[in-house]
N, C-alpha and C positions, 0 to 999 in steps of 0.2 A: 481672526481666531487666535487665541493665546496659546494654542497647543505647541506651536514651534518654540515658544519661550519656555513653556512648562516641560516639554519633552525634546530637548535639543538633540539627544542621541537618535531618537526616532526621526527627527527632521532631517538628519544627515544620513539616514540609512537608505540605501538604494536597493531596488529589487534585483538588479544585476549582481550586486554583492551577495545577496541572500541566495541567489541561484548558483553562484559560482562556488564560494566557500563561506557558508553562513556562520560557522562556529565561533570565530573570534567576536564578530559583531553581536551574535546572540548572547554570548557570555557577558559582554558589556551591558546590553539591555537588561538581562536578567538581574545583574548586580545593582544597576542604578535606576532603570525604568522598566520594572517587570511587567507593567501594562503601559505600553507606549503608543502614542499616535504617530503613524507613519504616513506623511502626505502622499508618498508614491503609492501606497496601498489604499489610500483614502479610507483608512480604518485603523483599528487598534490591533496591536500584536502582543499576545500574552506569552511570556517566556518562562515564568516560574511554575514549577510543577504543582504546587498547592492551588494556585490561582487557575491553572489550566484545568485541574479537576473540578474546581467550583463551576467553571463555565460548562464543561461537558456533562456534569451531573444535573444541571438545572435547565432542563429543556423548556420550562415555562418562561424563564427570563431570557434565555439565549437559545433561539430556535434556528432550525435549518429551513423552516417553512417560509420562504421568502422568494419573491420573483427573481432576485439576483442570484440565487443559488445556481452555480454554473451547470452542474450535471443535469439538473431538471430542465434546463433550457434546451438540451440536446435530446434527452430521452423521456421527458415528461415526469410526472409525480411518481415517486417510488418510496420504498422503505428508507432510502438515503435522504430524501428531501421532505419527509413528513414527520410530524411529532404527535404525541398523545395517542388517542385511540386509533387514528388513521394510520399512524406508524405501526402500531401493534397489528392491525388488520393486514397490512401489507407484508410484514416480516414473518408472522407466525406460520403461514403455510409453507415457508421455506426452511424453517428452523431445524426440524427433526434430523435430517440427514447430516447436519453439520455439528451435532453434539458429539462429544468425544467417542462414545461407543459406536455411534452411527458412522463417524469418519473412519475409524479403524476397520469396522466390518465392511463398509461399503467401498473403501478406496485403497486400503493398504496394498492389496494384491495387484490392483491395476497400476498403482504408482511404481511398484517394484518391477512389473513387466515393462512398462514404458521406459523407466530409467535404464533397465538392462538393454533394451533395444537401442536407445540413444547412445549409451556408452559403448556398446559393441560396435556401432557404426564409426565412432570416433577413434577407438583404440589404436588402429594401425597407423594413424597419421602422425602422431607425436606432437601435434600442435593444432590449435583451433582458436576461434573466437567463441567463448563459451556462452555469452549472453544469447546470441541468436542461434547457435548450433545446439544448445542444450537447455538452458534455463527457460527461455521463451517457449520452445516447443513442448517441454514437459508441462509448463503451466497451462498452455493452450489445450493440450490433450486432456488434462484432468478436468478443466472447465467444460470442455466439449462432452466428456463422459458424464459429468455431474448434471448438465442440463438435459442431455439425451435428445438433442435436436435431430429430428429426422432429416436425413440427407445432407447434413452439414459436416464438411470435413474440417480438420484442424486448420488447414490453409485458409478456408473461407472464414472461419471464426476469427483467425488472426487478422485477416484483412479488415473485418468489421471493427475489431478492437482498435487497431491502429488508427482508423479514421475517426472513431468516436473520441479516443484519447486526444487526438490532435485538435479536434473541435473544442473540447472542454478546456484544454490548455490555452488555446487561442483566446477564448472568452475570458479566462482567468487573467490573462496578460493584457486585457483591454482591447484585444484585436477583434475584428469581425471574422467569425468562423465561415469557412467556405462551405460548399454544398456537399462535400464528401461525407461528413459526419452524419447529417440527416439522411443521406442516401443509404449509408451503411445501416443506420438504425431501421430504416424502412425495410431493408432486406432481412434483418434479424427478426423484425416483427412478423414478416410474412412466414419465416421459418417457424416461429413460435406458433402461429395460427395453424400451420400445416401439421405440426407435431400434436397439438391439442386435438385437431380434427381426425388424426389417424387412430382408429379404434384399436389398432394392434400395438400402439406405442405405450410404453410404460416408463414414465419419467417423472422427475420432480415437477416439470411444467404441467403435466397432465393432472397431477394431484392438486397443484396450486390452483388450476383452473376450476376446480370444484368450489373454490371459495372466493376467487377474484375474477373480475371481468378480463377479457382477453387483452385489452390495452394495458391493464395493470400487470398481468403476467409478463407481458413483453418488456415493460419498463423495468421490472425487477430482474428479469433475465439479463437485461443489459447491464444493470448494476452488478449482478453476480459475475458476469463475464468480465466486466471492467475491473472490479476489485480483485477477482480471483487471478486474473492474468497479471495485472500491474503489481499487486502486492507480492505474489509468489516469485515472479521473474526478478523483481528487485531484491527480495529476501535471499534467494539463492545466489544472485550475482554479488550482492554486497557482502554476504557471509563468506563467500569464497575469497573475495578481495581482502577482507579483514584477516582471514587465516593466512593467506599467501603473503601478505605484507608483514606478518608477525611470525617468523619461522619458529620462535620459541613456543608460542602458543599452539602453532600447528603441531609441533612435536608432542606437546602435552596431549592434544586430542588424539593423535595417532597412537599414542601409548595407551589411551583409555577412551574408547569410543563412547563411554557413558557421559563424557564431558561434551559431546556434540550438542546436546540440548542447551548447555550453558553457552556454547559458542553461538548458537542461533539467537538466544535471548540477548546476549551481549552485542551482537551485530545489529539486532533490531533497536537496541538502546542507542548505539552510537550513530546509526544512520537509518532511521525509519524510512521505508519506501514512500510513504505519504508524509510529507514534511509538515503539513498544516491541515487543520480542519476549520471550516468557516461556520460561524454562527451570526445571528442578527439579534440585536437587543429588542425585546418587545416592550420595554418600559425604561424610563430613566432609572439608573442604578449606579452604585459605587462598587468598583472592583479594584482592590489594592489602592494605588495612588490615583486612580482615574475616575472621573465623573463621566459615566457613559450615558449618552442620550438615546432615547428610543429611536430605532431604525439604524443605529450605527452598526457597521461591520465589526465583528470581534473575531479575529483570526487567532487560533490557538497554535502556537509553534510546538508541535510534538517533538521536533528536533531540539528545541531549546529546553523543554521540560525534561527531556531524557538525559540531559547533561547537567541537571541541577545539583551543585555540590552539596546542598543541604541534605540530599538523599543519597547521592552516589559519590563515594570518596574517589578522588583522583579521576574525575568524570571523563577525561579525554583519553584514558588508557583502555585498551582492549584486553579484558581479563576474563577468560572462559570460566574461571572459578569464582567470579563475583557472586556473592551469596544472595544479593537482592536484585539481580538483573531482571527478574520477572516483574519488578515494579515499573518497568518501561511501559510507555504509553503508545507504542507504535500502532496498536490496533484500536486506538482511541479509548473511550471509556464512557460509562453510562449507557443510556438507551441505544446509542449508535455504535457500541462496541462491535467490531467487525464480526459478522455472522459466521464467516468461514475461517476464523483464526486457527482453529484446531487443524483444519485441513491444510492450511498454508504451512503450519509448523511441521506436520507429518511429511509433506512433500519435501520441504527443505532439509529435514533431517535425513531422509532416505537418499536424497540427491547427494548431499555432502558425503555421506558414508560410502556410497557406491563409487563416487568419483575418486575419493582418497584411496579406496581399496584397489581399484582397478587401473588407475593411471599413476604408476610409480614415479616418484620424483616430481610430482605436479608442482609447477612453479609459474610465476608471472614471466611473460616475455620481456626481458630487460630493454629491448629496443622499442617497446610500445607501451609506455607507462600510461596509467589511467587513474581517474578518480571520479567519485560520484558528482553529479551535477543536476540541477533542476530546481525550480522555485517551488513547485507543488509535489511532483513525483521525482524522487532522487535515486539515481543509480548510475553506474558508469555507462557511457554510450557503447563502449566495447570492453571486453575482458579477454585479452589475448594471453593464452597460456601455452606452456610446453610440458612434455613429460618424456620419460625414457621408454623407448620401444625396444624390447629384447631383440637382439640380432639373430 
């Protein structure tokens, strides 16, 4: 194959580099090989924003509906892994509660209560690891509330999520997934069936079951759980890291809480929680400099597209006043734009506001530095922080 000659930067790109610190390599690829063949990926990587949009908008040429799609290998067909009419049929029964008005009316009060409870428990300590003591529990609580699973606690939902994410990540990395992911999914499916069978239950799953078969409700519940927890935990953790690493920007936000929305969008731009989305070519086609063959994997780097200097001036800088930050693609684009994007934004905004209000002098623990990592899902493993406790 001549791809190593035609795409030398792609040929020398390693998945380990993309998992550890992808931004310098993605900048090189974007400038010189905006659609590049990566032998380690056994597929194409798209790093330029305009070409990323072309792929995500064209679900006829670039589909998710392929046996190699990793999430479907664990949870079966869902809105995430179908296109066309089948995608619409799976997605539409879940859409209404996640529209802007539905999100505010349905979730704002719950998010405020849960945030208050979590911050109140943290306040006296003066230090914590925020990803697992705050961001994760908040995301899990909101997803549990949204799904309305009968008899499922936040701890149970978190354990299912951890196992399913591990399986998907293993498959993506070319490893054989262990039995924990499918076992967790079987438990989730049983909980979905119990919820739908409970005549006293009133939830998103019950209403979806009026239009979908039970296995379809379960697979989409898994996708909502997976996306809702992963995206929001990463959003909160990454946004806090960006603010605390940039004291000048933090001071700007603390002086004007109206800039919190800008901080959230700018953090999403700099470090989207989901770094890539995968598509598969349904026909031979040309994309930028690349002649793509039917069946090829086409992986869109949302991380790369979000730092495209043709769209974002000084793209590596965190700027809460950036006027066009909402052009970021962290929630993907086109038919598969994240269904719960408004909910994730609301959670993150409330979380940041309450943490900054109630934990005075919030700062990173200088003894425990951290940075985002991950090939597919990017966030810090830990986020150790300190704050001032009144004596």
